[in-house]
C-alpha positions as CSV (number, residue, x, y, z in Angstrom):
1,X,97.0,170.8,47.7
2,X,97.9,171.9,51.1
3,X,96.3,174.8,53.0
4,X,98.5,177.1,55.0
5,X,97.2,179.1,58.0
6,X,98.9,182.0,59.6
7,X,98.5,182.5,63.4
8,X,98.9,185.9,64.8
9,X,101.8,186.2,67.4
10,X,99.3,186.8,70.2
11,X,97.6,183.5,69.6
12,X,100.8,181.6,69.4
13,X,102.0,182.9,72.6
14,X,98.7,182.0,74.3
15,X,98.8,178.5,73.0
16,X,102.4,178.2,74.1
17,X,101.4,179.3,77.7
18,X,98.4,177.0,77.8
19,X,100.6,174.1,76.8
20,X,103.2,174.7,79.4
21,X,100.4,175.0,82.1
22,X,98.9,171.8,81.1
23,X,102.4,170.1,81.4
24,X,102.9,171.6,84.7
25,X,99.7,170.6,86.3
26,X,100.1,167.1,84.8
27,X,103.5,166.9,86.5
28,X,102.1,168.0,89.7
29,X,99.3,165.3,89.5
30,X,101.9,162.6,88.8
31,X,104.0,163.8,91.7
32,X,101.0,163.7,94.0
33,X,100.1,160.3,92.9
34,X,103.6,159.0,93.6
35,X,103.7,160.4,97.0
36,X,103.3,157.8,99.8
37,X,100.2,157.8,101.9
38,X,100.2,160.3,104.7
39,X,101.0,159.0,108.1
40,X,98.6,159.0,111.0
41,X,99.6,162.0,113.1
42,X,98.4,162.3,116.7
43,X,99.2,164.7,119.6
44,X,101.2,163.5,122.5
45,X,98.7,164.6,125.0
46,X,96.1,162.1,123.3
47,X,98.3,159.2,123.7
48,X,100.1,159.7,127.0
49,X,100.1,161.4,130.4
50,X,102.8,162.8,132.8
51,X,104.0,160.4,135.5
52,X,102.5,161.3,138.9
53,X,99.5,163.3,137.5
54,X,96.7,161.0,138.4
55,X,93.2,160.8,139.9
56,X,92.8,159.8,143.5
57,X,89.8,157.8,145.0
58,X,88.0,158.8,148.2
59,X,85.6,156.7,150.2
60,X,83.3,157.3,153.2
61,X,80.4,156.1,155.2
62,X,77.3,157.9,156.1
63,X,73.5,158.1,156.5
64,X,70.7,159.0,154.2
65,X,67.6,160.4,155.5
66,X,64.2,161.3,154.2
67,X,63.3,158.0,152.6
68,X,59.6,157.2,152.2
69,X,59.7,153.8,154.1
70,X,62.3,152.3,151.8
71,X,65.3,152.4,154.2
72,X,67.0,149.7,156.1
73,X,66.5,148.4,159.6
74,X,69.9,147.0,160.3
75,X,71.7,147.2,163.6
76,X,74.5,149.3,162.1
77,X,72.2,151.9,160.7
78,X,70.6,152.2,164.2
79,X,73.8,152.6,165.9
80,X,75.0,155.1,163.4
81,X,71.8,157.2,163.9
82,X,72.1,157.0,167.6
83,X,75.7,158.2,167.5
84,X,74.6,161.1,165.2
85,X,71.9,162.1,167.5
86,X,74.2,162.0,170.5
87,X,76.5,164.4,168.7
88,X,73.7,167.0,168.6
89,X,72.8,166.6,172.3
90,X,70.0,164.2,172.1
91,X,69.7,161.5,174.8
92,X,69.2,158.0,173.3
93,X,69.2,155.3,175.8
94,X,69.7,152.5,173.2
95,X,69.9,152.1,169.4
96,X,66.9,149.8,169.7
97,X,64.8,153.0,170.4
98,X,65.3,153.9,166.8
99,X,62.9,152.0,164.8
100,X,62.1,153.4,161.5
101,X,62.6,152.8,157.7
102,X,63.2,156.3,156.6
103,X,67.0,156.2,156.7
104,X,69.6,154.0,155.4
105,X,73.4,153.4,155.8
106,X,75.5,154.0,152.7
107,X,79.0,153.9,151.3
108,X,80.2,157.1,149.5
109,X,82.7,157.1,146.7
110,X,84.2,159.9,144.7
111,X,87.2,160.7,142.5
112,X,89.4,163.8,143.0
113,X,91.0,165.0,139.7
114,X,94.7,166.2,139.7
115,X,95.4,169.7,140.9
116,X,92.0,170.0,142.7
117,X,92.0,172.9,145.3
118,X,90.2,173.5,148.5
119,X,86.7,174.7,147.7
120,X,86.3,172.8,144.5
121,X,83.4,170.6,144.1
122,X,83.2,167.0,143.0
123,X,80.5,164.4,142.1
124,X,79.9,161.6,144.6
125,X,78.3,158.2,144.3
126,X,76.1,156.9,147.2
127,X,75.4,153.1,147.4
128,X,73.1,151.3,149.9
129,X,74.9,148.8,152.3
130,X,72.1,146.9,154.0
131,X,68.5,146.0,152.9
132,X,67.3,149.3,151.9
133,X,64.7,149.2,149.0
134,X,65.4,152.5,147.5
135,X,67.4,155.7,148.0
136,X,64.9,157.8,145.9
137,X,64.1,161.1,147.5
138,X,66.8,160.8,150.2
139,X,69.2,163.3,151.6
140,X,72.8,162.3,152.4
141,X,73.8,163.8,155.9
142,X,77.2,165.5,155.9
143,X,79.9,162.7,155.8
144,X,83.7,162.7,155.6
145,X,85.5,161.3,152.5
146,X,88.8,159.8,153.3
147,X,92.0,159.2,151.3
148,X,93.7,155.6,151.6
149,X,95.9,157.0,154.2
150,X,92.9,157.9,156.3
151,X,93.1,161.8,155.9
152,X,89.9,163.7,155.5
153,X,90.0,165.2,151.9
154,X,86.3,166.2,151.2
155,X,82.9,166.6,152.9
156,X,79.8,165.2,151.1
157,X,76.1,166.3,151.6
158,X,73.0,166.7,149.5
159,X,70.1,165.3,147.8
160,X,70.4,162.0,145.9
161,X,69.5,161.6,142.2
162,X,68.8,158.0,141.4
163,X,67.8,158.5,137.7
164,X,64.8,156.3,138.0
165,X,62.0,155.2,140.2
166,X,60.3,152.0,141.7
167,X,56.9,151.2,143.0
168,X,55.2,148.2,144.6
169,X,51.8,147.3,145.6
170,X,49.7,144.0,146.3
171,X,52.7,141.9,145.7
172,X,53.7,143.4,142.4
173,X,56.7,145.7,141.9
174,X,58.2,147.6,139.0
175,X,61.2,149.8,138.5
176,X,62.8,151.9,135.8
177,X,66.3,152.1,137.2
178,X,68.5,150.7,140.0
179,X,67.4,152.8,142.8
180,X,69.7,151.5,145.5
181,X,72.6,153.6,144.4
182,X,72.4,157.4,143.3
183,X,74.5,160.3,142.4
184,X,75.0,163.8,144.1
185,X,76.3,166.1,141.4
186,X,78.9,168.6,142.9
187,X,78.0,166.9,146.3
188,X,81.4,167.1,147.9
189,X,83.5,170.0,148.7
190,X,87.3,169.5,148.7
191,X,88.8,170.5,152.1
192,X,92.4,169.4,151.7
193,X,94.6,169.5,148.7
194,X,96.4,166.4,147.4
195,X,99.8,167.5,146.3
196,X,100.6,166.5,142.8
197,X,104.4,166.4,141.8
198,X,105.0,167.2,138.2
199,X,108.4,165.7,137.5
200,X,111.5,166.3,139.3
201,X,114.2,169.1,139.3
202,X,115.7,168.1,136.0
203,X,112.9,166.6,133.9
204,X,109.6,164.6,133.6
205,X,108.6,161.1,132.5
206,X,106.0,160.8,129.8
207,X,104.0,157.6,130.1
208,X,102.2,156.1,127.0
209,X,98.6,155.0,127.5
210,X,99.5,151.8,125.7
211,X,103.0,150.5,125.6
212,X,104.6,150.2,122.2
213,X,108.3,150.3,121.5
214,X,108.0,152.0,118.1
215,X,105.7,154.6,119.3
216,X,107.9,155.3,122.4
217,X,110.7,155.7,120.0
218,X,108.9,158.1,117.8
219,X,107.7,160.3,120.7
220,X,111.3,160.5,122.0
221,X,112.7,161.4,118.6
222,X,110.0,164.0,118.0
223,X,110.6,165.7,121.4
224,X,114.4,165.5,120.8
225,X,114.3,167.1,117.5
226,X,112.1,170.0,118.4
227,X,112.3,170.9,122.1
228,X,114.5,169.1,124.6
229,X,116.7,165.9,124.9
230,X,114.5,162.8,125.5
231,X,114.9,159.1,125.3
232,X,112.7,156.0,125.6
233,X,113.4,154.3,129.0
234,X,111.2,151.3,128.0
235,X,108.3,150.6,125.7
236,X,105.9,152.8,127.7
237,X,108.0,155.7,129.3
238,X,109.9,158.6,127.8
239,X,112.4,160.6,130.0
240,X,112.4,164.3,129.0
241,X,115.1,166.8,130.4
242,X,114.0,170.3,131.1
243,X,115.7,173.0,129.0
244,X,117.6,175.6,131.3
245,X,114.9,178.3,130.7
246,X,112.1,176.0,131.8
247,X,113.4,174.4,134.9
248,X,111.4,176.7,137.1
249,X,108.5,177.5,134.8
250,X,107.8,174.0,133.4
251,X,104.1,174.2,132.7
252,X,104.5,176.1,129.4
253,X,107.1,173.5,128.4
254,X,104.7,170.7,129.0
255,X,101.8,172.5,127.2
256,X,104.0,172.9,124.2
257,X,105.4,169.4,124.3
258,X,101.8,167.9,124.6
259,X,100.7,169.6,121.4
260,X,103.6,168.1,119.3
261,X,102.4,165.6,116.7
262,X,103.9,162.2,116.4
263,X,103.7,159.5,113.7
264,X,101.5,156.7,115.3
265,X,102.3,153.5,113.6
266,X,99.9,150.5,113.7
267,X,99.7,148.8,117.0
268,X,99.8,145.2,117.8
269,X,97.1,143.4,116.1
270,X,94.5,142.5,118.6
271,X,91.1,140.5,118.6
272,X,88.8,141.4,121.6
273,X,86.1,138.9,122.6
274,X,83.3,139.4,125.2
275,X,81.9,135.9,125.8
276,X,79.1,137.3,128.0
277,X,77.6,139.5,125.3
278,X,78.9,137.6,122.3
279,X,80.7,140.7,121.1
280,X,83.8,140.3,118.8
281,X,86.0,143.2,117.8
282,X,88.7,142.5,115.2
283,X,91.4,145.1,115.0
284,X,93.0,146.1,111.7
285,X,95.9,144.5,110.4
286,X,94.9,140.8,111.6
287,X,96.7,138.3,109.4
288,X,96.2,134.6,109.0
289,X,98.6,131.8,108.2
290,X,97.2,129.0,106.0
291,X,94.4,127.3,107.6
292,X,91.1,125.5,106.8
293,X,88.0,126.1,108.8
294,X,85.3,123.6,108.9
295,X,81.9,124.6,110.4
296,X,78.9,122.3,111.1
297,X,76.5,121.7,113.9
298,X,74.4,119.1,115.4
299,X,71.2,120.2,117.1
300,X,69.6,117.8,119.6
301,X,66.0,118.7,120.6
302,X,64.2,116.9,123.4
303,X,60.5,117.6,123.8
304,X,58.3,116.2,126.5
305,X,54.8,115.4,125.4
306,X,52.7,115.1,128.6
307,X,49.3,113.4,128.3
308,X,46.7,112.1,130.7
309,X,45.5,108.5,130.8
310,X,41.9,108.6,131.7
311,X,40.0,105.1,132.2
312,X,36.3,104.6,132.0
313,X,33.8,105.2,134.7
314,X,34.8,104.9,138.3
315,X,33.1,101.6,138.8
316,X,35.8,100.0,136.7
317,X,38.4,100.8,139.3
318,X,40.8,102.5,137.1
319,X,43.0,105.4,138.1
320,X,43.9,108.6,136.3
321,X,47.5,108.8,135.3
322,X,49.8,111.3,133.8
323,X,52.0,109.9,131.0
324,X,55.1,111.7,129.7
325,X,56.3,110.7,126.2
326,X,59.6,112.1,125.2
327,X,60.5,113.0,121.7
328,X,64.0,113.3,120.6
329,X,65.1,114.9,117.4
330,X,68.7,115.1,116.0
331,X,69.2,117.7,113.3
332,X,72.8,117.5,111.8
333,X,73.7,120.3,109.5
334,X,76.0,119.8,106.6
335,X,79.5,120.9,107.5
336,X,81.3,123.6,105.4
337,X,85.0,123.9,104.6
338,X,86.6,127.3,103.8
339,X,90.2,127.5,102.9
340,X,92.3,130.6,104.0
341,X,95.5,131.4,102.0
342,X,98.7,132.6,103.7
343,X,98.7,136.3,105.0
344,X,95.0,136.6,104.5
345,X,93.7,140.0,105.6
346,X,91.0,141.2,107.9
347,X,88.6,141.5,104.8
348,X,89.5,137.8,103.8
349,X,88.8,136.7,107.4
350,X,85.4,138.4,107.6
351,X,84.4,137.3,104.1
352,X,85.3,133.7,105.0
353,X,83.5,133.7,108.1
354,X,80.2,135.3,106.6
355,X,80.5,132.6,104.0
356,X,80.1,130.1,106.7
357,X,77.1,132.0,108.1
358,X,78.5,131.7,111.7
359,X,76.9,133.3,114.7
360,X,78.8,135.4,117.2
361,X,79.3,132.4,119.5
362,X,80.5,130.3,116.6
363,X,82.8,133.1,115.6
364,X,84.4,133.2,119.0
365,X,85.0,129.5,118.9
366,X,86.6,129.7,115.5
367,X,88.8,132.5,116.5
368,X,90.0,130.7,119.6
369,X,90.8,127.5,117.5
370,X,92.6,129.5,114.9
371,X,94.8,131.1,117.7
372,X,95.4,127.6,119.3
373,X,96.5,126.2,115.9
374,X,98.9,129.1,115.4
375,X,97.1,130.5,112.4
376,X,95.8,133.8,113.9
377,X,98.6,136.3,114.0
378,X,97.1,138.6,116.6
379,X,96.8,138.9,120.3
380,X,93.4,137.2,121.5
381,X,92.0,139.1,124.5
382,X,88.9,137.8,126.3
383,X,87.2,140.2,128.5
């Protein structure tokens, strides 16, 4: 016997709407799952710079005064101090008359950012040139900072901050930082502007911070499709033509262009090795061709066991002799063999090397051998 139930019309309509909503959300979920992974988008300003817009280095020579006996006694420092005092009207017969250790000759370096104007302040680095022990507590006397063409661009002066201290007594010494160089925050004033040309009359050139043909093509296409004609001149330079309305007022155009986002595809796979510190950085996308890595080591230890041969009493005529007995031990560890399949990924490589229990130095040797054998499909850079 069947039971029959009658639903009111309002309930029927509610169930129909609920079913439709469930189907709609299910379809949206399937569409989201089927969409490809979102590309990595970066701004143009984060991966490039405008050709000609750059920093400029300055260098100068000066004297640091006010040192607590930690200065130098070099001939050049004495001559510089004599000339300095002569400029102030003092009469110094000879540079040898200046004998103190409260001053030091220094080199001064600084970096001028683009578009710096007269009156702007920049930091300077002061470094001892001769045998000065410390620049702690010293004050740099006004010194000229020169561009490579010899023009005076800035004047530097002020107290030096070494960021540490040093002390010595009774033949012992200690220090908390390198005190033969220091920094003067805002220690130089720009006196002459270094002109920076932003492009030419018709356009600018955008230079990638890291050359890549695909990235250069993407940047050129993005600019062409949104703002102005652009094309990649090579793997690292994109030529952009100014629209007519921006030929005179080009800064707003550059600001808008720099904020455009481009698809940054994966760069060339690279493995960077620092042999001095044993640091190994393996970039993503590193692949391996079929290879077998064997790892094993032989440790040779040589120890000197020094002993003294002492004879009987002195009446026997024996002599006390030192005897050195060398002990040599050879410890050969069992070798390990790990096979890597074709197109092994970064995770496979790391897992295989961890299975061998390699040290950073061993890892460096293995990576160099894999590159030499043609198995490592990545650029191996040693710094």
